[in-house]
C-alpha positions in Angstrom: -19.9 29.3 42.4 -22.7 30.9 40.7 -21.9 30.5 37.3 -20.8 27.1 35.8 -17.1 25.7 35.4 -16.0 25.7 31.7 -13.8 23.3 29.8 -12.1 22.2 26.2 -12.8 19.1 25.3 -11.5 17.0 22.0 -13.7 14.6 22.2 -17.1 14.8 20.0 -20.1 15.9 22.3 -22.0 12.7 21.2 -19.4 10.7 23.1 -19.2 13.1 26.4 -20.9 11.6 29.5 -22.6 15.6 29.8 -26.2 14.9 31.0 -27.5 17.1 27.6 -26.4 18.5 24.5 -26.5 22.4 23.1 -25.8 22.7 19.2 -24.9 26.4 18.1 -26.2 26.1 14.6 -26.1 28.9 11.6 -29.0 29.5 9.5 -29.9 26.8 7.8 -31.5 26.7 4.0 -34.1 24.1 3.5 -33.1 20.4 2.1 -29.4 21.5 3.2 -27.1 18.6 4.2 -26.8 17.2 8.2 -23.1 17.7 9.5 -21.1 15.1 9.9 -22.2 13.0 12.8 -25.7 14.2 12.8 -27.6 12.3 10.5 -31.3 13.2 10.8 -30.3 16.7 12.3 -31.7 18.7 9.5 -35.1 16.8 9.4 -35.1 17.2 12.9 -34.6 21.3 12.9 -37.3 21.2 10.0 -40.0 19.5 12.2 -40.2 22.1 14.4 -39.9 25.2 12.0 -36.1 25.7 13.6 -34.0 28.2 11.1 -30.9 29.0 13.2 -32.4 32.7 13.4 -30.2 34.7 15.9 -31.4 34.1 19.4 -33.6 31.3 18.6 -33.8 28.0 21.1 -35.6 24.8 20.7 -35.3 21.5 21.8 -35.0 18.7 19.4 -35.6 14.6 19.2 -32.8 13.7 17.1 -33.1 10.2 16.1 -30.1 8.0 17.5 -29.1 10.5 20.4 -30.0 9.2 23.5 -29.3 12.5 25.1 -31.8 15.5 25.3 -30.6 18.1 22.8 -31.1 21.8 22.1 -30.6 23.9 19.5 -29.7 27.7 19.6 -29.1 29.9 16.3 -26.0 31.7 15.6 -27.7 33.5 12.5 -26.2 34.0 8.7 -22.9 35.6 9.2 -21.8 34.3 12.8 -19.3 36.7 14.5 -17.5 35.5 18.1 -19.8 38.1 19.3 -23.3 36.2 17.9 -21.4 32.9 18.9 -20.9 34.1 22.6 -24.8 35.7 22.7 -26.0 32.4 21.2 -24.4 30.3 23.9 -25.2 32.3 26.4 -28.8 32.0 25.4 -28.5 28.2 25.5 -27.4 28.2 29.1 -29.8 30.4 29.9 -32.7 28.1 28.8 -31.4 24.5 28.9 -31.9 24.3 32.6 -32.3 20.8 34.9 -28.9 19.5 33.5 -26.0 19.7 35.9 -23.1 18.9 32.8 -24.1 20.2 29.2 -21.8 19.9 26.6 -21.6 22.7 23.7 -20.7 21.9 20.2 -21.0 24.5 17.5 -21.6 24.1 14.0 -20.7 27.2 13.4 -16.8 27.7 13.0 -15.4 29.3 16.2 -12.9 29.4 18.6 -13.2 28.0 22.0 -13.0 31.4 23.7 -16.6 33.0 22.9 -18.5 29.8 23.3 -17.2 29.2 26.9 -17.6 33.1 27.7 -21.0 32.6 26.7 -21.9 29.9 28.9 -20.1 30.9 31.5 -22.4 34.4 31.6 -25.3 33.2 30.3 -25.1 30.2 33.3 -24.7 32.3 36.1 -27.4 32.2 38.8 -28.0 34.3 42.1 -28.6 32.2 45.1 -31.6 33.8 45.7 -34.4 33.5 48.6 -37.2 31.8 47.3 -38.5 28.5 49.2 -39.4 26.9 46.2 -35.9 26.8 43.8 -36.3 26.9 40.1 -34.6 24.1 37.6 -31.0 24.8 38.1 -28.7 25.9 35.3 -25.5 23.8 34.5 -22.9 23.7 37.2 -20.3 22.3 34.6 -19.6 22.8 30.5 -18.0 21.1 28.0 -16.9 22.5 24.8 -15.6 20.8 21.9 -14.0 22.7 19.2 -11.2 21.8 16.8 -8.4 23.4 18.3 -7.5 23.6 22.0 -7.7 27.0 23.7 -4.8 28.8 24.7 -4.1 29.0 28.7 -4.1 32.7 28.7 -7.9 32.2 27.1 -9.0 29.9 29.6 -7.7 32.1 32.6 -9.4 35.0 30.9 -13.0 33.0 30.8 -12.7 32.3 34.4 -11.6 36.0 35.2 -13.8 37.8 33.2 -17.2 35.6 34.0 -16.2 35.4 37.5 -16.0 39.3 37.6 -19.3 39.9 36.1 -20.7 37.7 38.5 -19.2 39.6 41.0 -20.7 42.1 40.3 -24.3 40.8 39.8 -23.9 38.7 43.2 -23.2 42.5 44.9 -25.7 44.6 43.1 -28.4 41.6 43.5 -27.8 41.5 47.7 -30.6 43.3 49.4 -29.7 46.8 50.6 -30.5 45.1 54.4 -27.4 43.5 54.0 -24.9 45.2 52.4 -24.3 48.6 54.0 -21.1 50.4 53.4 -19.6 48.6 56.0 -20.6 45.3 54.7 -19.3 46.2 51.0 -16.0 47.0 52.5 -16.0 43.7 53.9 -17.2 42.3 50.5 -14.3 44.3 49.0 -11.2 42.6 51.3 -12.8 39.1 51.2 -13.1 39.0 47.1 -9.6 39.9 46.8 -8.1 38.2 49.9 -6.0 35.2 47.9 -4.4 38.0 45.1 -1.4 40.3 45.0 -3.9 43.1 46.0 -3.4 45.7 49.0 -6.1 47.0 50.1 -6.9 50.1 52.7 -10.5 51.1 54.1 -11.3 54.5 55.4 -14.0 54.6 58.1 -15.8 58.1 58.7 -13.0 58.8 61.3 -10.5 58.6 59.0 -12.6 60.2 56.0 -13.1 63.0 58.5 -9.3 63.5 58.8 -8.5 63.2 55.5 -11.0 65.8 54.5 -13.4 63.6 52.2 -16.1 66.1 52.4 -18.2 64.9 49.5 -18.6 61.3 50.7 -19.6 62.5 54.3 -21.8 64.9 53.1 -23.7 62.3 51.5 -23.5 59.7 53.9 -24.3 61.6 57.2 -28.0 61.0 57.2 -27.8 57.4 57.6 -27.0 55.4 60.8 -24.7 53.4 58.8 -21.5 55.6 58.2 -19.6 55.7 54.6 -16.6 53.7 53.4 -14.0 54.9 51.1 -12.1 51.5 50.1 -8.8 51.9 47.8 -7.3 48.8 46.4 -4.1 48.5 44.2 -3.1 45.7 42.2 0.7 46.6 41.1 3.0 43.9 39.6 6.5 44.1 38.9 7.7 45.8 36.2 4.7 47.8 35.3 4.6 50.9 33.5 1.1 52.2 33.4 -1.0 53.3 36.0 -4.5 52.9 35.6 -7.0 54.2 38.1 -10.7 53.2 38.4 -13.3 55.1 40.7 -16.7 53.8 41.2 -19.8 55.1 42.9 -21.1 53.0 45.7 -24.2 54.5 46.8 -25.8 50.9 48.6 -29.1 52.6 48.8 -30.5 55.9 47.4 -33.7 57.1 48.7 -32.6 60.5 47.3 -32.0 61.8 50.5 -33.8 65.1 51.5 -34.9 65.5 47.9 -36.8 62.4 48.3 -37.8 60.1 45.4 -40.9 58.9 44.7 -42.1 55.5 46.1 -41.8 53.9 42.4 -38.4 55.7 41.8 -36.9 54.3 45.2 -37.9 50.9 44.3 -34.5 49.0 43.0 -32.2 51.6 44.3 -29.9 48.9 46.0 -28.4 49.1 42.3 -27.2 52.5 42.7 -23.5 50.6 43.9 -23.0 49.1 40.9 -20.3 51.4 39.6 -18.1 50.5 43.0 -18.9 46.5 42.3 -17.8 46.9 38.6 -14.4 48.9 39.4 -13.5 46.2 42.4 -14.5 43.1 39.8 -11.9 44.7 37.2 -9.6 44.9 39.4 -9.6 41.4 40.8 -10.0 40.1 37.1 -6.9 41.9 36.2 -4.9 40.2 39.3 -5.9 37.2 38.5 -5.1 37.2 34.7 -1.7 38.7 36.1 -2.4 41.9 33.4 1.0 44.0 33.1 -0.2 46.9 34.2 -1.1 48.7 38.1 -4.4 49.0 38.7 -6.4 50.9 41.5 -9.8 51.1 42.3 -11.5 53.6 44.8 -14.8 52.4 46.1 -16.7 55.5 47.3 -19.4 54.1 49.3 -22.6 55.4 51.1 -26.2 55.2 52.1 -28.1 58.1 51.0 -30.5 58.6 53.6 -33.0 61.1 55.2 -32.5 62.1 58.6 -32.4 65.2 61.2 -28.4 64.7 60.1 -28.8 64.1 56.6 -27.5 67.2 54.6 -29.9 69.7 53.2 -30.5 71.4 49.8 -28.6 74.5 50.0 -26.1 73.0 52.2 -22.2 73.6 51.3 -19.7 70.4 51.2 -16.0 70.7 51.1 -14.8 68.4 48.9 -11.4 66.7 49.1 -9.4 69.0 46.8 -10.5 72.1 48.4 -13.5 72.8 45.8 -16.7 74.0 47.8 -20.3 72.6 46.1 -23.7 73.9 47.4 -25.8 71.2 47.3 -29.1 72.0 45.4 -30.5 68.6 44.9 -29.5 65.6 47.4 -30.4 63.2 44.9 -27.9 64.4 42.8 -25.2 62.9 45.5 -23.4 60.2 42.9 -21.4 63.1 41.6 -20.6 64.1 45.4 -18.9 60.9 46.1 -17.2 60.5 43.1 -15.9 64.0 43.2 -13.8 62.8 46.1 -12.9 59.5 44.9 -11.5 61.3 41.2 -9.6 63.7 43.4 -7.8 61.1 45.5 -7.2 58.8 42.4 -6.0 62.3 40.9 -2.9 62.6 43.5 -1.4 59.3 42.2 -0.9 61.2 39.2 -2.0 57.9 37.0 -1.9 57.4 33.1 -5.7 57.1 33.1 -8.6 57.6 35.6 -11.9 55.9 34.3 -15.4 56.4 36.5 -18.3 54.1 36.4 -21.4 55.2 37.7 -25.5 54.4 37.5 -25.1 58.4 37.6 -28.2 59.7 35.6 -31.9 59.1 34.7 -30.8 61.7 31.8 -28.5 59.1 30.0 -31.3 56.1 29.6 -33.5 59.0 28.2 -30.7 59.9 25.3 -29.1 56.5 24.7 -32.1 53.8 26.1 -31.0 50.5 28.0 -28.0 48.8 25.8 -25.4 51.6 25.0 -23.4 53.1 28.1 -23.0 57.0 27.8 -19.1 57.6 27.6 -17.4 61.2 28.4 -13.9 62.3 28.5 -11.2 63.4 26.4 -11.4 62.5 23.0 -8.1 60.2 22.7 -9.0 58.2 26.0 -12.6 57.9 25.2 -11.7 56.4 21.8 -9.4 53.7 23.5 -12.6 52.8 25.2 -14.7 52.6 22.3 -12.2 50.5 20.9 -11.9 48.2 23.6 -16.0 48.2 23.8 -16.3 47.6 20.2 -13.5 44.3 20.3 -15.9 42.5 22.9 -19.0 43.6 21.3 -20.5 46.0 24.4 -22.6 49.0 22.8 -21.2 52.4 23.8 -21.7 56.0 22.7 -19.7 59.1 23.0 -21.5 62.3 24.4 -20.1 65.8 24.4 -18.9 67.9 27.3 -20.1 71.4 26.1 -17.8 74.5 26.8 -21.5 76.9 26.8 -22.5 74.4 29.4 -19.8 74.9 31.9 -21.5 78.5 33.7 -24.4 76.5 34.4 -22.1 74.7 37.3 -21.4 78.4 38.6 -23.3 78.6 42.2 -23.6 82.4 43.9 -22.1 81.0 47.2 -19.9 78.0 46.3 -17.1 77.0 43.5 -19.8 74.6 42.0 -23.5 73.6 42.2 -24.3 69.7 42.3 -27.7 70.4 40.0 -29.8 72.5 37.5 -32.8 72.8 39.5 -35.7 73.3 37.0 -33.7 72.7 33.9 -33.7 69.0 32.7 -31.8 69.6 29.3 -28.3 67.9 28.8 -28.3 65.9 32.3 -26.0 63.5 31.7 -23.5 66.2 30.0 -23.8 68.5 33.2 -23.1 65.9 35.6 -20.2 64.6 33.1 -18.7 68.5 33.5 -19.2 68.7 37.0 -16.7 65.0 37.4 -14.3 66.9 35.1 -13.5 69.7 37.3 -12.2 67.4 40.0 -9.5 65.2 37.5 -6.5 66.8 38.5 -3.2 67.6 36.3 -0.7 65.9 35.2 1.7 68.3 36.7 1.9 71.2 39.3 2.2 74.0 36.0 -0.5 76.1 35.8 -1.5 75.4 32.0 -0.6 71.6 32.5 -3.4 69.3 30.7 -5.8 67.3 32.9 -4.5 63.6 33.6 -6.4 61.1 30.8 -10.3 60.5 32.0 -13.0 58.5 31.0 -16.3 58.7 32.6 -19.0 56.0 32.0 -22.8 56.4 32.7 -24.5 52.9 33.2 -27.2 54.1 34.7 -29.1 52.7 31.6 -27.2 49.6 30.7 -26.5 48.6 34.5 -29.9 47.0 34.9 -31.9 45.2 32.7 -35.6 45.4 33.4 -36.6 43.9 30.1 -36.8 40.3 28.9 -33.3 38.6 28.8 -31.2 38.5 26.0 -28.1 36.7 24.5 -26.1 35.9 27.7 -27.8 39.0 29.8 -30.6 37.7 32.1 -33.3 40.2 33.3 -31.5 42.0 36.3 -28.1 43.3 37.1 -25.8 42.7 33.6 -22.4 43.6 34.6 -22.2 45.9 31.9 -18.4 47.2 31.1 -16.7 44.7 32.8 -15.3 43.3 29.8 -14.6 46.2 28.2 -12.8 47.5 31.2 -10.4 44.2 31.1 -10.4 44.2 27.3 -9.1 48.5 27.7 -6.5 47.2 30.7 -5.3 44.2 28.4 -4.6 47.0 25.5 -3.2 49.3 28.0 -0.8 46.7 29.4 0.4 46.0 25.5 1.7 49.4 25.0 
């Protein structure tokens, strides 16, 4: 398992059989009294200048304690979010011990501590000859109250979902082409009440999935569409998740420069995310129907590849003039959104590493969110509850005309005009979201678009429970959205 197993214990950490102890501490004032059972801790912290600032970490020697002790700061106004981050910081850095016991000197429930530990303790089974010091395989969290069984299940499911995204996206593209990804999706849910359908290139051609086929036709590894469905008895709501799954993005004939092509195995992050969220929903037995559409293709240049100026016909019959083959994510999502719309769900959410422009606009910590205001508000509330940063962007009416092509229904890019690139992409996707009924003036199905191009990969220093590399961003927010949706 790529993350530690986390369990509750009512035993004080000083009495545990753990190999090491991690203490979560608040900002401490000079001369503050020692916590119960920790005589000499204050002096030990003062000796190394540790104040409990957010994110700070230190190994300390506490007199009379015969185990290694590390402390991590939760700040002066500790919240569930800061405690979660503190546990993650500690598990990332307290390496070389198989079993770690955690106690928070800040009043906090079991779940955020356990979740932070499980997220921060993730490790990828990499290909290095010399392995780094291992992170903990087992974590015991000591709190004054035992967690509810639903919290124990949620921590395991959500941590497993984030780990699944990290495992899939970190795997080199040579070993994770479209067919490999489809096989991995089937394997991920094999023991769960989830139905899976895999469409190969022949089925895609017969079904009219021209967007996915057009993007994937340049590769020797043909595209796939994977549909998964978790449908518990009595479910009254249906949420459809659509994910961009470009297993490697060269840009196609609109070839990326070498530096921009590095890391493009990460362009299937959206599809990995929706797979993981559906898996978590099934493991948590949420009372809401969830379908997931994984739109999977390699975007490669060759004599068969789609050329700039070619026209593709997507699943709903819309024709698209492809002016930039490196704006391919919106083409595969067009088919996925149209397919999901045919089932008339109550909500559609698409997830994609879609535009570099979103990073320019929002940086590397905020997810760009677009769509119907009410649906977007529900997502933002869910993201706020789990402390994942997100920001709504507009879908301006004055930009709709920019989608017009002189020879097709739409064009997929604004060549030579970078203004509002993320907004243009959002407007393009909205075109493929179906109506709630066949009436001409019927409103569109409620829809949310998540552009995770900036947040899906952390290229900077680790922070909180987030390592450098794949982040699993939006997984926790989407699960929370499903939890709240199922409670309606």
